VOGU-3710 file (C-alpha; in Angstrom, 3 decimals, decimal comma):
1> msmytelndl> 0,000/0,000/0,000  1,452/3,356/-1,055  1,927/6,279/1,293  -0,697/8,255/-0,613  -3,291/5,522/-0,236  -2,655/5,570/3,491  -2,986/9,359/3,528  -6,561/8,989/2,358  -7,554/7,460/5,702  -8,641/10,399/7,814
11> qldvseyeem> -9,964/9,812/11,318  -12,801/12,055/12,475  -14,327/11,830/15,935  -18,057/12,598/15,909  -19,016/10,826/19,135  -19,746/14,076/20,969  -22,606/14,891/18,611  -25,997/13,596/19,662  -28,127/12,180/16,860  -31,235/14,314/16,329
21> plteierkkw> -34,056/13,921/13,810  -33,918/16,441/10,966  -36,719/18,755/10,007  -37,853/18,717/6,386  -35,941/21,930/5,685  -32,797/20,563/7,287  -33,166/17,317/5,347  -33,332/19,200/2,059  -30,294/21,260/3,041  -28,319/18,134/3,832
31> ekrvliklhk> -29,221/16,688/0,439  -27,229/19,549/-1,046  -24,073/18,686/0,904  -21,276/17,686/-1,376  -17,883/16,131/-1,113  -15,442/18,220/-3,101  -12,756/16,312/-4,944  -9,531/17,723/-3,594  -6,111/18,108/-5,040  -3,914/15,106/-4,151
41> rkhnyskkwi> -5,441/14,209/-0,735  -9,005/13,792/0,455  -10,570/15,928/3,140  -14,125/16,420/4,258  -15,941/19,473/2,881  -18,829/19,403/5,318  -21,480/21,591/6,954  -20,201/21,582/10,500  -16,818/21,747/12,116  -16,292/18,237/13,476
51> glaaalllai> -14,215/18,490/16,636  -11,649/15,869/17,295  -11,328/15,603/21,042  -8,229/13,647/20,654  -5,729/11,469/21,824  -2,584/10,588/24,473  3,435/10,758/30,686  4,612/14,096/30,558  7,319/15,459/28,246  8,367/19,061/28,743
61> gvtiplgkvs> 10,955/19,925/26,136  13,063/22,894/25,212  12,311/23,719/21,591  14,834/25,116/19,130  14,597/26,125/15,479  14,734/23,137/13,147  17,674/24,547/11,274  19,839/24,057/14,374  18,915/20,405/14,780  20,757/17,667/12,954
71> laqmpfvagl> 18,427/15,339/11,066  20,213/12,477/12,783  18,602/13,601/16,029  15,130/13,069/14,595  13,657/9,532/14,734  13,509/9,439/10,910  13,342/11,933/8,057  10,201/10,556/6,372  7,970/12,025/9,057  8,750/15,651/8,324
81> iehfingdkp> 5,726/17,942/8,061  6,656/18,914/4,489  5,755/15,387/3,364  2,334/15,715/4,973  1,581/19,039/3,291  2,795/17,984/-0,148  4,270/14,534/-0,616  4,953/15,087/-4,320  6,939/18,322/-4,061  7,766/18,978/-0,400
91> anysayktai> 8,927/22,532/0,265  11,364/23,594/2,976  9,604/25,074/6,017  12,601/24,971/8,358  12,272/28,688/9,099  8,707/28,237/10,341  8,779/24,889/12,151  9,781/24,089/15,697  11,714/20,873/16,247  10,893/19,086/19,492
101> getaenaygk> 12,382/15,574/19,546  10,910/14,685/22,949  9,714/11,148/23,743  7,104/9,978/26,242  6,212/6,377/27,025  3,321/4,465/28,559  1,834/0,968/28,347  0,914/1,485/24,684  4,432/2,388/23,601  6,722/5,319/22,830
111> ltlnevlvda> 5,467/8,519/21,254  7,988/11,068/20,015  6,822/14,576/19,190  8,990/15,410/16,185  8,003/18,903/15,099  5,212/21,459/15,040  4,248/24,106/12,498  1,737/26,907/13,087  -0,003/28,104/9,912  -2,667/30,846/9,983
121> drllisstfe> -5,583/29,033/11,646  -4,104/25,595/12,256  -1,415/23,549/13,949  0,384/20,831/11,976  2,048/18,122/14,053  4,415/15,280/13,199  5,029/12,476/15,697  6,537/9,008/15,687  4,791/6,110/17,411  6,523/2,855/18,370
131> pakgvsfdyq> 3,887/0,423/19,699  4,761/-1,667/22,744  4,950/-5,426/22,332  1,471/-6,886/22,092  -0,209/-3,591/21,116  -2,204/-3,902/17,909  -1,657/-0,888/15,655  -1,908/-0,234/11,920  -2,436/2,633/9,480  -6,157/2,631/10,284
141> tflsphvlvn> -5,521/3,192/13,993  -5,406/6,831/15,053  -3,868/8,991/17,758  -5,578/12,372/17,515  -4,136/15,252/19,551  -6,098/17,698/21,666  -4,395/21,078/21,886  -4,428/23,991/24,333  -2,833/27,295/23,315  -1,743/29,631/26,125
151> gedlqksgga> -4,012/27,616/28,416  -7,088/28,102/26,204  -9,041/25,485/24,305  -9,201/27,092/20,855  -9,534/23,840/18,933  -12,486/23,641/16,531  -11,757/20,479/14,575  -8,955/18,288/13,426  -7,756/15,213/11,637  -5,204/12,479/12,219
161> qsikvndgmy> -3,389/10,130/9,884  -1,129/7,161/10,593  1,490/6,032/8,073  3,458/2,819/8,487  7,224/3,237/8,311  8,092/-0,339/9,250  6,692/-3,104/11,470  7,596/-1,246/14,647  7,169/2,413/13,700  4,455/4,763/12,439
171> tiygdikmsh> 4,352/8,410/11,469  1,440/10,169/13,189  0,283/13,407/11,578  -2,168/15,862/13,106  -3,948/18,803/11,458  -5,701/20,868/14,132  -7,988/23,761/13,159  -8,264/26,630/15,651  -10,927/29,301/16,111  -8,040/31,783/16,166
181> lpndgplqik> -4,410/31,945/17,227  -2,828/34,634/19,452  -0,273/36,873/17,718  1,349/38,449/20,752  4,504/36,398/21,179  5,591/32,765/21,479  2,774/30,278/21,983  2,648/27,981/25,003  1,151/24,804/23,572  -0,001/21,694/25,400
191> itydtiskrk> -0,539/18,641/23,195  -2,336/15,698/24,777  -2,873/12,254/23,289  -5,371/10,509/25,583  -7,320/8,203/23,265  -6,502/5,578/20,694  -9,150/4,760/18,123  -9,941/2,384/15,312  -13,456/0,989/15,347  -14,013/2,590/18,745
201> riaieepwvf> -12,241/5,059/21,000  -10,295/3,768/24,009  -9,235/6,138/26,786  -5,549/6,091/27,742  -5,059/5,932/31,514  -1,612/7,549/31,346  -1,807/9,865/28,344  1,126/11,234/26,424  1,400/14,958/27,147  3,835/17,468/25,662
211> nitvstsqle> 4,273/21,071/26,831  6,177/23,149/24,297  6,934/26,735/23,309  6,502/27,657/19,662  7,639/30,885/18,026  5,518/32,269/15,196  7,502/35,472/14,579  8,974/34,450/11,225  5,653/33,157/9,915  3,893/36,360/10,995
221> kdtktftidk> 6,588/38,414/9,267  6,092/36,522/6,010  2,268/36,443/6,168  0,117/38,903/4,239  -3,545/39,564/5,033  -5,873/41,291/2,560  -9,230/42,507/3,855  -11,788/42,435/1,033  -15,308/42,657/2,563  -16,882/42,639/-0,884
231> titlnngqki> -20,359/41,234/-1,584  -20,870/39,863/-5,080  -24,061/38,763/-6,791  -23,989/35,327/-8,383  -25,565/34,458/-11,724  -28,616/33,009/-9,938  -29,165/36,165/-7,888  -27,720/34,770/-4,662  -25,079/36,759/-2,812  -21,753/35,776/-1,330
241> tlkkvivtpv> -19,390/37,993/0,675  -15,625/37,691/0,402  -14,141/38,493/3,821  -10,377/38,255/3,616  -7,413/36,451/2,118  -4,472/35,245/4,222  -1,309/34,283/2,344  1,354/32,433/4,343  4,478/30,587/3,167  2,539/27,357/3,780
251> stliyydtte> -0,926/28,014/2,352  -3,418/30,525/0,973  -6,653/30,870/2,958  -9,854/32,497/1,687  -12,651/33,378/4,142  -16,166/34,107/2,870  -19,828/34,192/3,937  -22,397/32,033/2,120  -25,362/32,878/4,359  -27,250/34,143/1,301
261> asestrfkli> -26,009/31,489/-1,112  -25,629/27,738/-1,472  -23,011/26,412/0,907  -21,630/24,271/-1,922  -20,389/27,489/-3,550  -16,668/28,059/-3,182  -13,941/29,968/-5,000  -11,270/28,929/-7,418  -8,028/30,887/-7,377  -6,661/31,909/-10,781
271> ssdgkevpfs> -3,280/33,436/-11,635  -2,894/36,256/-14,156  -1,871/33,763/-16,856  -5,059/31,752/-16,347  -3,654/28,868/-14,301  -5,801/27,497/-11,470  -4,059/27,277/-8,102  -4,432/23,765/-6,588  -7,232/23,448/-4,054  -6,298/21,821/-0,740
281> egygssdigd> -9,382/21,732/1,487  -12,511/23,631/2,378  -15,492/24,092/4,654  -18,853/25,489/3,631  -21,925/26,501/5,611  -24,929/28,741/4,996  -25,731/28,913/8,719  -25,788/32,386/10,243  -22,619/32,984/12,243  -20,566/30,407/10,372
291> tsytryvpid> -17,669/31,402/8,132  -16,740/29,293/5,131  -13,185/28,900/3,905  -11,130/27,409/1,106  -7,423/26,619/1,383  -4,953/26,470/-1,488  -1,222/25,990/-1,906  0,855/29,140/-1,217  1,072/31,903/-3,829  3,515/34,770/-4,401
301> leketyslip> 1,691/38,074/-4,775  4,973/39,900/-5,374  5,479/38,070/-8,661  1,933/37,723/-9,950  -1,635/38,931/-9,520  -4,472/36,569/-8,656  -8,242/36,555/-8,887  -11,061/34,636/-7,216  -13,995/33,232/-9,186  -17,047/31,663/-7,476
311> vnenneevgp> -17,775/28,107/-8,644  -20,328/25,408/-7,849  -19,771/21,773/-6,869  -18,932/20,946/-10,503  -16,262/23,670/-10,625  -18,454/25,678/-13,015  -18,137/29,462/-12,765  -21,265/31,008/-11,240  -20,314/34,640/-10,714  -17,929/37,513/-11,463
321> evqir> -14,186/37,530/-10,964  -12,692/39,423/-8,007  -9,048/40,463/-8,030  -7,244/40,004/-4,728  -5,305/43,226/-5,124
//
């Protein structure tokens, strides 16, 4: 089984949501939900944020920039975050990552927190898991982290993926979405793995816990935010409001409001020469108070201009073009 096949297995924890009967209006709305075919990897493009209250002996480590850490000190190179973001053409995010290299152990085995990367609204985590003898674990078994930032629970949703390296080692990736992230200095982050899940979730009596300090100064320096606040009318008369665009060295994030439009409407990002920027993931909702988003690979606004065009679930253009700047 290839690494990319394994990457398609995304664990989502929905146990905290009580099943409720839908009204007729809600049922019709849910019939419109779509799964968007994504570039390279699969993600859920769904109505609600699905929180992953996640997974798993205390490891308090001093963190240092990755560039000052020899790769030989890391458990293995294959688990670098760059491979999780783009396995085909991994970039170099050494300036933005924090290398940890701390290991904690309990009855389930050893978990090493390799590195962490903060990107706009999310936390990307790479860990290495070495199961203890007798512990059943495979690429469909998940350790999903729960994260506190500066003592606050800002986590909205998340995903976890497990990739087999060899019979006794797995790469554990985490992608944790946050409601927001503080921008007033280094972040004090607590990462807890307290459940292990496959067909069902099992609580870990002695969870793996890591307390780390992560600097975001370089990422903030190289991040550009463009406030748009522009409402456009679609071809069918519906309206959609573009809120803002955040361009980081890791991704491009578009926020918009589809309260007055179909939540399956999203935007495609086009360069000045007509090329479409690869789509990474998205979330759409027409509920009042919710904000939709679409994420793409990073772009360089110093070299080229870009425009956003609203499209439907079939990637058909349904409204006018809006230039980012």
